[in-house]
C-alpha positions as CSV (number, residue, x, y, z in Angstrom):
1,M,-2.9,13.1,24.3
2,K,-3.2,17.0,23.7
3,P,-5.7,18.1,21.0
4,R,-3.0,19.4,18.6
5,R,-1.1,16.2,18.9
6,R,-4.2,14.1,18.4
7,L,-5.0,16.0,15.3
8,R,-1.5,15.5,13.8
9,F,-1.9,11.8,14.7
10,W,-5.2,11.0,13.2
11,G,-5.0,13.6,10.5
12,G,-1.6,12.3,9.4
13,W,-2.6,8.8,9.5
14,V,-6.0,9.1,7.5
15,A,-4.3,11.5,4.9
16,G,-1.3,9.2,4.6
17,V,-3.4,6.1,4.1
18,L,-5.6,7.9,1.6
19,L,-2.6,8.9,-0.3
20,G,-1.1,5.5,0.0
21,S,-4.4,3.9,-1.4
22,L,-3.8,5.8,-4.6
23,S,-0.4,4.1,-5.1
24,F,-1.6,0.7,-3.9
25,L,-2.3,-0.6,-7.4
26,T,0.8,0.9,-8.9
27,L,2.7,-1.1,-6.1
28,C,0.6,-4.1,-7.1
29,D,2.1,-3.8,-10.6
30,L,5.6,-3.3,-9.2
31,S,5.2,-6.4,-7.2
32,F,3.7,-8.8,-9.8
33,D,4.1,-7.1,-13.2
34,C,0.4,-7.5,-13.6
35,G,-0.6,-4.3,-15.5
36,C,-2.4,-2.5,-12.6
37,C,-2.0,1.2,-12.7
38,A,-3.2,4.2,-10.7
39,P,-6.9,4.5,-10.1
40,G,-7.3,7.6,-12.5
41,M,-5.4,5.8,-15.3
42,G,-7.5,2.7,-15.4
43,G,-6.9,1.0,-12.2
44,W,-7.2,-2.8,-12.6
45,D,-8.7,-2.6,-16.2
46,H,-5.3,-3.7,-17.6
47,C,-4.5,-6.2,-14.8
48,D,-3.7,-9.7,-16.1
49,I,-6.8,-11.1,-14.3
50,Q,-8.8,-9.5,-17.3
51,T,-7.2,-12.0,-19.7
52,A,-7.7,-15.8,-19.7
53,G,-5.0,-18.0,-18.4
54,P,-2.2,-17.7,-15.8
55,P,-0.3,-15.9,-14.4
56,D,-3.0,-14.0,-12.3
57,C,-2.2,-11.3,-10.1
58,P,-2.7,-12.7,-6.5
59,W,-4.0,-9.4,-4.9
60,C,-6.6,-8.9,-7.7
61,E,-7.5,-12.5,-8.1
62,R,-8.1,-12.9,-4.2
63,P,-9.4,-9.6,-2.8
64,S,-9.1,-11.1,0.7
65,I,-5.3,-11.1,0.4
66,A,-5.3,-7.5,-0.8
67,A,-7.5,-6.6,2.2
68,V,-4.9,-8.2,4.5
69,V,-2.1,-6.5,2.8
70,F,-4.0,-3.1,3.0
71,G,-4.6,-3.6,6.6
72,F,-0.9,-4.6,7.2
73,A,0.1,-1.3,5.4
74,A,-2.3,0.9,7.4
75,L,-1.0,-0.6,10.6
76,G,2.5,0.2,9.5
77,A,1.5,3.7,8.8
78,L,-0.3,3.9,12.1
79,G,2.9,2.9,14.0
80,A,5.0,5.4,11.9
81,V,2.7,8.3,12.4
82,R,2.5,7.6,16.2
83,V,6.2,8.3,16.4
84,S,6.2,11.4,14.1
85,A,3.1,13.1,15.4
86,T,4.7,13.8,18.9
87,R,7.5,15.9,17.4
88,F,6.8,17.1,13.8
89,P,4.1,19.2,12.0
90,L,1.1,17.6,10.3
91,L,2.6,17.7,6.9
92,I,5.6,15.6,8.2
93,A,3.2,13.2,9.9
94,I,1.4,12.8,6.5
95,A,4.6,12.1,4.6
96,V,5.8,9.7,7.2
97,S,2.5,7.8,7.2
98,W,2.4,7.8,3.3
99,A,5.9,6.5,3.2
100,A,5.3,3.9,5.8
101,F,2.2,2.6,4.0
102,N,4.0,2.3,0.8
103,L,7.0,0.5,2.4
104,A,4.7,-2.0,4.0
105,T,3.0,-2.6,0.8
106,I,6.2,-3.3,-0.9
107,V,7.3,-5.7,1.9
108,A,3.9,-7.4,1.6
109,G,4.3,-7.8,-2.1
110,I,7.7,-9.4,-1.6
111,V,6.3,-11.8,1.0
112,T,3.3,-12.7,-1.2
113,A,5.5,-13.3,-4.2
114,L,7.9,-15.5,-2.3
115,A,5.0,-17.4,-0.6
116,L,3.5,-18.1,-4.2
117,G,6.8,-18.8,-5.9
118,R,6.6,-15.9,-8.0
119,P,9.5,-13.6,-9.2
120,V,10.1,-11.0,-6.5
121,L,9.5,-7.4,-7.5
122,A,8.3,-8.4,-10.9
123,G,11.9,-10.1,-11.6
124,L,13.8,-6.9,-11.0
């Protein structure tokens, strides 16, 4: 792989995953209506795991599930940026990586909700 292409690949992936990690808790709230929000706005301070009784957010209650979902989303971003880094500039590779990360997170939220018998996408 050429050095410029390698920079677009790794730079796009790392930047996309970092941007995606900022929206991870917001997508958690979208998936489970749990109260999570962006890290600068309180993060999981308002999540329903902070109050006694069910329902509890499955990703916040079990960090191992959240780690698997995050890894799944990062792999999705890796595959997407692999394709985009060969033809497009770094900014496009970052955008594709970020979008793929968010899409994979939403899909994982749907799968988690279905597996646990919860309303899909917070009942939308």
